[in-house]
C-alpha positions in Angstrom: -1.5 -23.9 1.7 0.7 -26.5 0.0 4.0 -24.6 -0.1 5.0 -26.6 -3.9 1.8 -25.1 -5.6 2.6 -21.2 -3.6 6.6 -21.3 -4.9 5.6 -22.5 -8.4 3.3 -19.7 -8.8 5.8 -17.3 -7.7 8.2 -18.8 -9.6 6.2 -18.5 -12.8 5.5 -14.9 -12.1 8.9 -14.2 -11.7 9.9 -15.8 -14.9 7.0 -14.2 -16.7 8.4 -11.0 -15.8 11.8 -11.8 -16.4 11.0 -12.7 -20.3 8.4 -9.6 -20.6 11.5 -7.9 -19.6 13.7 -9.2 -22.0 11.2 -8.4 -24.7 11.3 -4.3 -24.0 15.0 -5.1 -24.7 15.0 -6.6 -28.0 12.5 -3.0 -29.1 14.2 -0.5 -27.0 17.0 1.4 -29.0 16.7 4.8 -28.1 16.6 7.0 -24.8 13.0 8.0 -25.6 12.4 4.2 -25.1 13.3 3.8 -21.9 12.3 7.0 -20.7 8.6 7.2 -22.0 8.4 4.1 -24.6 8.9 7.4 -27.2 5.5 7.9 -26.4 3.7 5.4 -28.1 1.9 3.6 -25.6 -1.8 3.3 -26.3 -4.5 4.0 -24.2 -5.8 0.5 -23.0 -2.0 -0.8 -22.9 -1.2 2.5 -20.6 -4.2 2.2 -18.6 -3.6 -1.6 -17.4 -0.1 -1.0 -16.9 -1.0 2.0 -14.6 -3.3 0.3 -12.8 -1.0 -2.7 -12.5 1.9 -0.4 -10.7 -0.9 1.7 -8.6 -2.4 -1.4 -7.4 0.4 -2.5 -4.6 -0.3 -4.9 -1.9 -1.7 -2.6 0.0 -4.7 -2.6 -2.2 -4.2 -6.4 -2.9 -3.9 -7.4 0.8 -4.9 -4.0 2.9 -8.3 -3.3 1.8 -9.7 -7.0 2.9 -8.0 -6.9 5.9 -9.1 -3.4 6.9 -12.8 -4.9 6.0 -12.1 -7.8 8.4 -11.2 -5.8 10.8 -13.3 -2.9 10.8 -16.2 -3.9 8.6 -17.7 -1.9 5.4 -17.0 1.7 6.7 -13.7 1.0 5.6 -14.8 1.2 2.0 -14.0 4.9 1.5 -10.3 4.3 1.9 -10.5 2.5 -2.1 -12.8 5.3 -2.7 -9.9 7.8 -1.9 -7.3 6.3 -3.7 -9.6 5.4 -7.0 -10.9 8.9 -6.6 -6.9 10.6 -7.4 -8.0 9.2 -11.2 -10.9 11.2 -11.7 -9.1 14.5 -10.0 -6.4 13.3 -12.6 -8.8 12.9 -15.6 -10.2 17.0 -15.0 -6.9 19.0 -14.1 -4.1 17.5 -15.3 -3.4 14.2 -17.2 -3.6 15.7 -20.6 -1.8 19.0 -20.0 0.7 17.2 -18.1 1.0 15.2 -21.4 1.1 18.1 -23.8 4.2 19.5 -21.7 6.7 17.7 -23.1 8.0 16.8 -19.9 10.0 13.3 -19.1 9.8 13.9 -15.6 8.4 15.4 -12.7 11.5 17.6 -12.1 11.2 18.2 -15.9 7.9 19.3 -16.0 8.9 22.0 -12.9 11.9 23.6 -14.6 10.0 24.3 -18.0 7.2 25.7 -16.2 9.1 27.8 -13.5 11.9 28.2 -15.3 14.0 27.9 -11.9 16.6 25.3 -11.5 16.1 25.7 -7.5 12.8 24.3 -8.2 13.8 21.4 -10.1 16.0 20.4 -7.4 13.5 20.6 -4.9 11.2 18.1 -7.2 14.1 15.8 -7.8 14.2 15.4 -3.8 10.8 15.1 -3.4 10.9 12.2 -6.3 13.5 10.2 -4.5 11.8 10.7 -0.9 8.2 9.5 -1.9 9.7 6.9 -4.5 12.0 5.4 -1.8 9.5 5.8 1.0 6.6 4.0 -1.1 9.3 1.3 -2.4 10.4 0.3 1.3 7.1 -1.1 2.4 7.0 -2.9 -1.2 10.2 -4.4 -0.4 9.1 -5.3 3.4 5.8 -7.3 2.0 7.2 -9.0 -0.2 9.5 -10.6 2.7 6.6 -11.1 5.1 4.8 -12.6 2.0 7.2 -15.2 1.1 8.4 -15.5 4.9 4.9 -17.1 5.2 5.0 -19.4 2.3 8.5 -20.7 2.9 9.4 -19.6 6.5 12.6 -18.3 5.0 14.2 -15.0 6.5 12.8 -11.7 6.3 14.8 -10.1 4.0 14.6 -13.3 1.3 11.8 -11.8 -0.4 12.6 -8.2 -1.3 15.8 -9.4 -2.7 14.2 -11.2 -5.0 11.7 -8.5 -5.8 14.8 -6.0 -6.3 16.5 -8.7 -8.6 13.4 -9.0 -10.5 12.6 -5.5 -11.1 16.8 -4.2 -11.5 16.2 -7.0 -14.2 12.9 -6.1 -16.0 13.9 -2.1 -15.8 17.4 -2.2 -16.7 16.7 -4.2 -19.6 14.2 -2.0 -21.6 13.3 1.0 -19.3 9.4 2.0 -19.6 9.2 -0.7 -22.8 9.8 -2.9 -20.4 7.7 -2.3 -17.6 4.6 -1.4 -19.4 4.4 -4.9 -20.6 5.4 -6.3 -17.4 2.4 -4.2 -15.5 0.3 -4.8 -18.0 0.1 -8.2 -17.6 0.8 -8.1 -13.6 -2.8 -6.3 -13.5 -4.4 -9.2 -15.5 -2.8 -11.7 -13.1 -4.2 -9.6 -10.4 -7.5 -9.5 -11.2 -7.4 -13.1 -12.5 -6.1 -13.9 -8.8 -8.5 -12.6 -6.9 -11.6 -13.0 -9.1 -11.2 -16.6 -9.8 -11.2 -18.1 -6.2 -14.0 -15.3 -5.6 -16.4 -17.8 -7.4 -15.1 -20.7 -5.7 -15.3 -19.0 -2.3 -18.8 -18.0 -2.8 -20.1 -21.4 -3.6 -18.3 -22.5 -0.6 -20.3 -19.9 1.3 -23.3 -20.6 -0.1 -23.0 -24.3 0.6 -22.1 -23.5 4.3 -25.6 -22.1 4.7 -24.9 -18.2 3.7 -23.6 -17.6 7.3 -23.9 -13.7 7.9 -20.6 -11.6 9.1 -21.7 -9.5 12.3 -20.0 -6.1 12.4 -22.1 -4.3 14.9 -20.4 -6.8 17.6 -17.0 -8.9 18.0 -16.5 -11.5 15.3 -16.9 -15.0 16.7 -15.0 -18.5 16.5 -17.1 -21.2 14.7 -15.2 -23.9 15.7 -12.2 -24.8 18.5 -9.3 -22.6 17.8 -6.0 -22.1 19.2 -3.9 -18.7 18.9 -0.5 -18.4 19.1 0.4 -14.4 19.4 3.8 -13.5 18.1 4.1 -10.3 19.6 2.9 -8.6 23.2 -0.5 -7.5 22.8 -3.2 -5.9 25.1 -6.7 -7.7 24.4 -10.1 -5.7 25.2 -13.3 -7.7 26.5 -16.7 -6.8 26.5 -17.6 -9.4 28.5 -16.0 -11.9 30.9 -14.2 -15.0 28.6 -13.2 -18.3 29.5 -10.0 -19.3 27.5 -7.4 -22.2 28.1 -3.9 -20.5 28.5 -0.2 -21.8 28.0 1.7 -18.9 28.7 2.0 -15.5 30.2 -0.9 -13.3 30.8 -1.4 -10.4 33.1 1.6 -11.1 34.9 0.7 -14.9 35.4 2.4 -17.9 33.8 -0.4 -20.7 32.8 0.1 -24.0 31.4 -2.8 -25.2 29.6 -5.2 -23.8 32.1 -8.7 -22.8 31.7 -8.7 -19.1 32.8 -11.7 -16.4 33.2 -10.5 -13.5 32.0 -12.9 -10.2 33.0 -14.4 -7.4 31.0 -12.0 -5.2 30.4 -8.1 -5.1 29.2 -5.8 -7.6 29.5 -1.9 -7.9 28.7 -0.5 -11.1 27.0 3.0 -11.6 26.2 4.4 -13.1 23.3 4.6 -16.6 22.2 1.7 -17.0 24.4 -1.2 -19.8 23.2 -4.6 -19.2 23.7 -7.5 -21.8 22.9 -11.0 -20.3 22.2 -14.1 -22.6 22.6 -17.0 -22.7 19.9 -19.1 -19.6 19.8 -16.2 -17.3 21.6 -15.9 -13.7 20.7 -12.9 -12.8 19.2 -11.2 -10.1 21.6 -10.2 -6.9 20.3 -6.7 -6.5 20.3 -3.6 -3.8 19.9 -0.3 -4.2 20.4 1.4 -3.2 23.6 4.3 -1.3 21.5 2.0 1.8 20.6 -0.9 3.0 19.4 -1.9 0.1 17.0 -4.0 0.6 13.8 -7.0 2.4 15.2 -4.9 5.7 15.1 -4.6 5.8 11.9 -7.1 3.4 10.3 -10.4 4.4 12.6 -11.6 8.1 11.5 -15.2 6.9 12.3 -14.1 6.5 16.1 -14.3 9.0 18.4 -16.4 10.6 21.2 -17.5 13.6 18.9 -19.5 12.8 15.6 -18.8 16.7 13.8 -14.9 15.5 14.5 -15.4 11.5 13.1 -16.7 12.7 10.0 -14.1 15.6 9.4 -11.5 13.3 9.7 -12.9 11.1 7.0 -13.3 13.8 4.5 -9.9 14.8 5.3 -8.0 11.4 4.9 -10.3 10.8 1.4 -8.5 14.4 0.6 -5.1 13.1 1.2 -5.6 10.4 -0.3 -6.6 11.6 -3.9 -4.5 14.5 -4.0 -1.5 12.1 -2.7 -2.5 9.8 -5.9 -2.3 12.8 -8.4 1.0 13.8 -7.4 2.8 10.4 -7.2 5.8 10.4 -9.3 5.5 6.7 -10.7 1.9 7.6 -11.5 2.6 10.9 -13.1 5.2 9.4 -15.2 3.0 6.9 -17.0 1.3 9.8 -18.5 4.5 11.0 -20.4 3.9 7.9 -23.0 0.8 9.2 -24.8 1.0 10.1 -28.0 -1.0 13.2 -27.2 -3.5 14.7 -24.6 -6.5 13.5 -25.7 -4.8 9.7 -25.2 -4.2 10.7 -22.4 -7.4 11.5 -21.2 -8.7 8.1 -22.3 -6.3 6.5 -20.8 -7.0 7.6 -17.6 -10.8 7.0 -18.1 -9.9 3.6 -18.9 -7.9 3.5 -15.7 -11.3 4.4 -13.4 -12.9 1.6 -15.3 -9.8 -1.2 -14.3 -9.3 0.2 -10.8 -12.9 0.2 -9.8 -13.5 -3.4 -11.3 -10.5 -4.5 -9.1 -11.6 -3.0 -6.0 -15.1 -4.7 -6.1 -13.0 -8.2 -4.8 -10.9 -7.2 -1.8 -14.1 -6.6 0.3 -15.4 -9.9 -0.1 -12.6 -11.5 1.1 -12.5 -8.9 4.0 -16.3 -10.0 4.9 -15.4 -13.9 4.4 -12.4 -13.6 6.5 -14.5 -12.2 8.9 -16.6 -15.7 9.5 -14.0 -18.2 8.1 -10.8 -16.7 9.6 -11.8 -14.7 12.6 -8.1 -15.5 14.3 -6.5 -13.1 11.6 -8.2 -10.3 13.9 -6.5 -11.2 17.1 -2.8 -12.1 16.0 -2.6 -8.9 14.0 -2.4 -10.8 10.3 -5.7 -9.8 8.6 -4.0 -8.7 5.7 -3.5 -12.7 5.4 -7.0 -13.2 5.0 -6.5 -13.2 1.1 -4.0 -15.7 1.1 -5.6 -18.8 3.6 -9.2 -18.4 2.4 -8.9 -20.6 -0.4 -7.4 -23.2 1.4 -9.9 -23.2 4.6 -13.3 -22.6 2.7 -12.4 -24.6 -0.1 -9.8 -27.4 0.9 -8.0 -30.3 -0.8 -5.9 -30.0 -3.8 -8.3 -27.1 -5.4 -7.9 -25.1 -2.5 -4.3 -25.3 -2.6 -4.5 -24.7 -6.1 -6.4 -21.5 -5.5 -4.2 -20.3 -2.5 -1.1 -20.8 -5.2 -3.2 -18.3 -7.6 -3.9 -15.7 -5.0 0.2 -16.2 -3.8 1.1 -15.1 -7.5 -1.2 -12.1 -7.6 0.4 -10.9 -4.2 3.8 -11.1 -5.8 2.7 -9.6 -8.8 1.5 -6.5 -6.9 5.3 -6.0 -5.2 6.8 -6.5 -8.9 4.5 -3.8 -10.6 4.4 -1.0 -7.8 8.2 -1.5 -7.2 8.7 -1.5 -11.0 7.0 1.9 -11.3 8.5 2.9 -8.6 12.1 2.5 -9.7 11.7 3.5 -13.1 10.5 7.0 -11.7 13.3 7.3 -9.4 15.9 5.7 -12.0 14.6 8.8 -14.3 15.5 11.6 -12.2 18.5 9.8 -10.6 20.0 9.6 -14.3 19.2 13.3 -15.0 19.6 15.1 -12.3 22.0 13.0 -10.5 24.6 11.0 -12.6 26.9 12.9 -14.4 27.1 10.7 -17.6 24.5 10.2 -19.9 23.2 7.2 -21.8 22.0 4.0 -21.6 24.8 2.3 -19.7 23.9 5.4 -17.0 20.4 4.6 -17.0 21.1 0.9 -15.8 23.4 2.3 -12.8 20.5 4.4 -11.8 18.1 1.7 -11.9 20.7 0.0 -9.4 21.1 2.8 -7.2 17.3 3.0 -7.0 16.4 -0.1 -5.7 19.7 -0.6 -3.6 18.7 2.3 -0.9 15.3 1.1 -0.1 16.5 -2.4 0.1 19.2 -1.6 2.4 16.6 0.0 4.6 13.9 -3.0 4.5 16.8 -5.1 5.3 18.0 -2.8 8.4 14.6 -1.6 9.8 12.7 -4.5 9.5 9.9 -2.7 12.2 9.3 -0.2 10.4 5.3 0.5 10.2 4.0 -0.5 6.7 1.0 1.6 7.2 3.3 4.7 8.0 5.4 4.6 5.4 2.6 4.4 3.1 0.6 7.0 4.6 3.6 9.2 4.8 4.1 8.7 1.0 1.1 10.1 0.0 1.1 12.9 2.6 4.4 14.0 1.1 3.1 13.7 -2.2 -0.3 15.5 -1.9 1.9 18.8 -0.2 4.3 18.7 -3.0 3.5 17.4 -6.4 -0.3 18.1 -6.2 -0.2 21.8 -5.7 3.1 22.3 -8.0 1.0 20.2 -10.7 -2.5 22.0 -10.3 -1.1 25.5 -10.0 1.6 25.0 -12.4 -1.1 24.1 -15.1 -4.2 26.1 -13.9 -2.7 29.2 -12.7 -0.1 31.5 -14.4 0.3 33.8 -11.3 2.4 30.6 -9.5 6.1 31.5 -9.2 9.1 29.8 -8.3 9.1 31.2 -4.7 5.7 30.3 -4.2 6.3 26.7 -5.8 9.2 26.0 -3.2 7.6 27.7 0.0 4.9 25.7 0.3 6.6 21.9 0.2 9.2 22.1 2.2 6.9 24.1 5.1 4.5 21.7 5.0 5.8 18.3 4.7 9.2 18.9 7.1 7.4 19.7 10.0 5.0 16.9 9.9 7.2 14.3 8.2 10.2 14.7 10.5 8.6 13.8 13.6 6.8 10.8 12.0 10.0 9.5 10.7 11.6 9.9 14.4 9.1 8.5 16.4 6.9 6.4 14.1 3.5 7.9 14.1 3.1 7.8 18.0 1.7 10.8 18.4 2.0 14.8 18.0 5.2 16.2 18.1 6.3 17.4 21.6 5.6 20.7 21.2 2.3 20.4 19.5 1.1 20.9 16.0 0.1 22.8 13.4 -3.5 21.5 11.8 -4.6 22.3 8.2 -6.4 25.1 9.7 -3.5 26.7 10.8 -4.0 26.4 14.7 -1.5 25.2 17.1 -2.6 22.6 19.5 -0.7 21.0 22.5 0.0 18.1 23.9 -2.4 15.4 23.4 -3.0 11.7 24.6 -2.6 9.2 21.1 -6.2 7.8 21.1 -7.7 11.4 22.0 -10.5 12.3 18.9 -7.9 15.6 18.8 -5.0 13.4 18.3 -6.8 11.0 15.6 -8.2 14.1 13.8 -4.6 15.7 13.7 -3.2 12.3 12.3 -5.9 11.9 9.8 -5.3 16.1 8.0 -1.5 15.0 8.2 -1.7 11.8 6.2 -2.4 9.3 8.6 
């Protein structure tokens, strides 16, 4: 990819974001403008803004990567994400707007008349918001590093600066316009290249991707591994190796690897002949992606189906309780507008999710080495230049790069707004616009420091844990608070800490490497012993607990 084109696209996205933030500054006058855009955002604009902030890099890049690695069976992930808005439409959208709250802690206090419940809600908003902001900043660093070779922290700093400027300038007014623009940019950034990619695919004879067997290298391909990995082969394979494999050092020698597992050290270079199968790979450091993204794997069919439904349930219940999603419904003029907004969101999000699988399938054909290097998420970025080529391919690649950066900016803007609103109301003692802008700075600096200090935090774990905490805390609070008069403050506060703490703490400490030392308690209330991380039982429990 031409770095000049890509950097220009990213710069244009950043510039437009700042200009739209300045527009919000010109029309924002009151505290209500900053918090909820004075509750005057129409359904179409609000739906575009919600879709823009919800469709993060996990949707823009990650869904394509999952399809490349494991095939169409992974499409239940976006189904779970989209279904969350159906639950919002039916159960939450209109009543939440009619509550008159500014933030989720406002709703909690108004419904239960308890300061204790409000304080706990504040803690969960901060926890979910910062957990979700961390992978946005890390992903921006990785993307900018791929485009320019810059250090990992540069992308996070750029996103933090731009988001701070946009949110602090005009609050909810600013980011409404910013996120609506960024939704249409992300949709365009995937839709336009798809036509060129499909034309190139048809011109190449329309080769079919195989998912019931390993992907195949179509031409001679050399791959340099960035970290220690374990390769799995179903049959012997001859490769040219430069580096250390299975404890032996080779200097550009042909090596026949037998069926089974092989340890390959970082920086080793493997050259594959045309029509060679792509080996399955897993990092040596941990259980790898399969421990959270393959609920359909395992030896017991009844448990595979249970795990799939469990994770779908977790994703759409988690969507319902995400603070940056809920806060947008406060901007609707009334409950009817909130319902119409949610209906439009379902259409916009559903239309977007039609596109990433196309990139995943084409990546399986034209960029199979990404499955070997662990960079499957880069399929969206590399396919235009690889399949179309020339200046047209570079321009299309730049468009996709701009869309990817818009994904980081839009989601980070919504999260920062939600966290800053809670900090301003419940943590900082001062009031007014100046205090709100201080809250914005604090809201973004905490996860930025985390992204710089902890570069190896698994992004999937951070996102999964954010959804799990949201599903375990705000989802029951909203549903029961709206539809069950018998909900009491002790009942509202007893569930989330008892569910989130024992499950979230071990994952933060061990970073998803398996169940806690003493076993775990699954959703059925049964205590299990220690399991091997790759066992079906461990995968089921990981699915129930949010990934």
